[in-house]
C-alpha positions in Angstrom: 0.0 0.0 0.0 1.1 3.6 -0.7 1.7 5.9 2.2 -1.0 8.4 3.1 1.1 11.3 1.7 1.2 9.7 -1.7 -2.5 8.9 -1.6 -3.1 12.6 -0.8 -0.9 13.5 -3.7 -3.0 11.3 -6.1 -6.2 12.8 -4.7 -4.8 16.3 -5.4 -4.1 15.2 -8.9 -7.6 13.9 -9.2 -9.0 17.2 -8.1 -7.0 18.9 -10.7 -8.1 16.4 -13.3 -11.8 17.0 -12.4 -11.3 20.8 -12.5 -9.7 20.6 -15.9 -12.4 18.3 -17.2 -15.2 20.5 -15.8 -13.8 23.8 -17.3 -13.0 22.2 -20.6 -16.4 20.5 -20.9 -18.3 23.8 -20.2 -16.3 25.6 -22.8 -16.5 22.8 -25.3 -20.3 22.4 -25.0 -20.9 26.2 -25.2 -18.7 26.5 -28.3 -20.3 23.5 -29.9 -23.7 25.0 -29.5 -22.5 28.2 -31.2 -20.9 26.2 -34.1 -24.2 24.2 -34.5 -26.3 27.4 -34.8 -23.8 29.1 -37.0 -23.7 26.2 -39.4 -27.5 26.1 -39.7 -27.4 29.7 -41.1 -28.0 29.9 -44.8 -24.6 31.5 -45.4 -21.9 29.7 -47.3 -19.1 31.6 -45.6 -20.4 30.5 -42.1 -20.5 26.8 -43.2 -16.9 27.1 -44.6 -15.6 28.5 -41.4 -17.3 25.9 -39.2 -16.2 23.1 -41.5 -12.6 24.3 -41.4 -12.6 24.5 -37.6 -14.1 21.0 -37.3 -11.8 19.4 -39.8 -8.7 21.0 -38.3 -9.5 19.8 -34.8 -10.7 16.4 -35.9 -7.5 15.6 -37.9 -4.7 17.1 -35.8 -3.7 15.0 -32.9 -4.8 16.4 -29.5 -1.3 16.3 -28.1 -0.1 18.6 -30.9 -3.0 21.0 -30.2 -2.1 21.1 -26.5 1.6 21.8 -27.3 0.7 24.4 -30.0 -1.5 26.3 -27.4 1.2 26.2 -24.7 4.3 26.9 -26.7 2.9 28.7 -29.8 -0.1 30.8 -28.9 1.5 32.8 -26.0 4.2 34.1 -28.5 1.4 36.1 -30.2 0.3 37.7 -27.0 1.7 41.1 -25.7 4.6 40.6 -23.3 2.8 42.0 -20.3 -0.2 39.6 -20.7 2.1 36.7 -21.5 4.0 37.3 -18.3 0.7 37.6 -16.3 -0.6 34.4 -17.9 2.6 32.4 -17.0 2.4 33.7 -13.4 -1.3 32.5 -13.0 -1.2 28.9 -13.9 -0.9 29.2 -17.7 -0.6 25.4 -18.0 -4.1 24.6 -16.7 -5.7 27.5 -18.6 -4.1 26.7 -21.9 -4.7 23.0 -21.5 -8.4 23.7 -20.8 -8.6 25.8 -24.0 -6.9 23.2 -26.2 -9.1 20.4 -24.8 -12.2 22.5 -25.2 -11.5 23.4 -28.8 -10.6 19.8 -29.7 -13.8 18.4 -28.0 -16.1 21.1 -29.3 -15.6 19.9 -32.9 -16.8 16.4 -32.1 -19.7 17.6 -29.8 -20.9 19.9 -32.6 -21.0 17.0 -35.0 -22.9 14.9 -32.5 -25.5 17.6 -32.0 -25.6 18.2 -35.7 -26.5 14.5 -36.2 -29.3 15.0 -33.7 -30.7 17.9 -35.6 -30.8 15.8 -38.8 -33.1 13.5 -37.0 -35.7 16.2 -36.4 -38.3 16.7 -39.2 -38.0 20.0 -41.0 -41.8 20.4 -40.6 -41.2 21.3 -36.9 -39.0 24.2 -37.8 -41.5 25.4 -40.4 -44.3 25.1 -37.9 -42.5 27.1 -35.2 -41.7 29.8 -37.7 -45.3 29.8 -38.9 -46.5 30.4 -35.3 -44.4 33.6 -35.2 -41.2 32.4 -33.6 -37.9 34.0 -34.8 -35.1 31.9 -36.1 -33.2 32.0 -32.7 -36.4 31.3 -30.8 -37.1 28.3 -32.9 -33.7 26.9 -32.5 -33.6 27.6 -28.7 -37.0 26.4 -27.7 -37.9 23.8 -30.3 -35.0 22.4 -32.4 -32.0 22.4 -30.1 -33.6 20.8 -27.0 -34.8 17.9 -29.2 -31.4 17.6 -30.8 -29.8 17.5 -27.3 -32.2 14.8 -26.2 -31.4 12.7 -29.2 -27.7 13.2 -28.8 -27.5 12.4 -25.1 -25.8 9.1 -25.6 -23.0 10.3 -27.9 -22.5 13.4 -25.6 -21.9 11.1 -22.6 -19.3 9.3 -24.6 -17.6 12.5 -25.5 -17.6 13.6 -21.8 -15.9 10.3 -20.9 -13.4 10.7 -23.7 -12.6 14.3 -22.6 -12.2 13.2 -19.0 -9.6 10.6 -20.1 -7.9 12.9 -22.5 -7.1 15.3 -19.6 -4.0 13.1 -19.1 -2.3 14.7 -22.1 -2.1 17.9 -20.2 0.8 16.4 -18.2 2.9 17.1 -21.3 2.9 20.8 -20.5 3.3 20.4 -16.7 -0.3 20.4 -15.5 -0.2 18.5 -12.2 -3.1 16.2 -12.9 -3.6 12.6 -11.9 -1.3 11.0 -14.4 1.4 13.6 -13.7 1.2 12.8 -10.0 1.2 9.1 -10.6 4.3 9.3 -12.6 6.1 11.5 -10.0 5.2 9.1 -7.3 6.4 6.1 -9.4 9.7 7.8 -10.1 10.2 8.5 -6.4 9.1 5.2 -5.0 9.6 2.7 -7.9 6.3 1.2 -6.8 4.7 1.0 -10.2 1.9 -1.4 -9.6 0.5 0.3 -6.4 0.9 3.8 -7.9 -0.8 3.2 -11.3 -3.2 0.8 -9.7 -4.4 3.5 -7.4 -4.6 6.0 -10.4 -6.6 3.5 -12.4 -9.1 3.1 -9.6 -9.5 6.9 -9.4 -9.9 7.2 -13.1 -12.6 4.5 -13.0 -14.4 6.3 -10.2 -14.4 9.5 -12.2 -15.7 7.7 -15.3 -18.4 5.9 -13.4 -19.5 9.3 -11.9 -19.8 10.8 -15.4 -21.8 7.8 -16.6 -24.1 8.0 -13.5 -24.8 11.8 -14.2 -25.4 11.0 -17.9 -27.8 8.2 -17.0 -29.8 10.5 -14.7 -30.0 13.1 -17.4 -31.2 10.5 -19.9 -33.8 9.3 -17.4 -35.0 12.9 -16.8 -35.3 13.4 -20.6 -37.2 10.2 -21.0 -39.6 11.2 -18.1 -40.2 14.6 -19.6 -40.8 13.1 -23.0 -43.3 10.6 -21.5 -45.0 13.4 -19.6 -45.2 15.5 -22.9 -46.9 12.6 -24.7 -49.3 12.0 -21.9 
């Protein structure tokens, strides 16, 4: 068994992992919603921009994206802001941005698939009743698309949670980083990574549980609506 000091070190790493996941997920989901709405506009330039964004983030390895944001993007910032950023946990912030951008491309495609499953007559009916384009998307189309896409979105959340481990490449002290540090110090590989595995499993099961509850609530609301 690992000593309590190392267990606390792993728990601190798990807390950082959950923080990174939560921030990246909120950013990714919000950006994905914007991408979906922009893509539905009847403007070719908007579709081109969204398509380019999605294709870039789906075809460039996530590790490269994280390294680009950490080593490349700060060079484009003013010196004063760059110094402030590095003094205020730049690793965590830039890792969250890179993870969010990479995940938003996939989430946007999942929600887009949900949109395709909704009959076009619902959009036309909402517009005929006097709803604006944004009101129709917000109150009629998007909620149904999210309900249809709940399963894939849960899978994306699980993938994002596991992908937080790539942040150790730029020095984010998350769970995998802490496990590697402990293993290097103690040479107790099995106990260290075994404990890290258990923590990752607990995090994954928690995300799955939350997702299942959301699915159940959607199903309940849908049943109440039909009743």
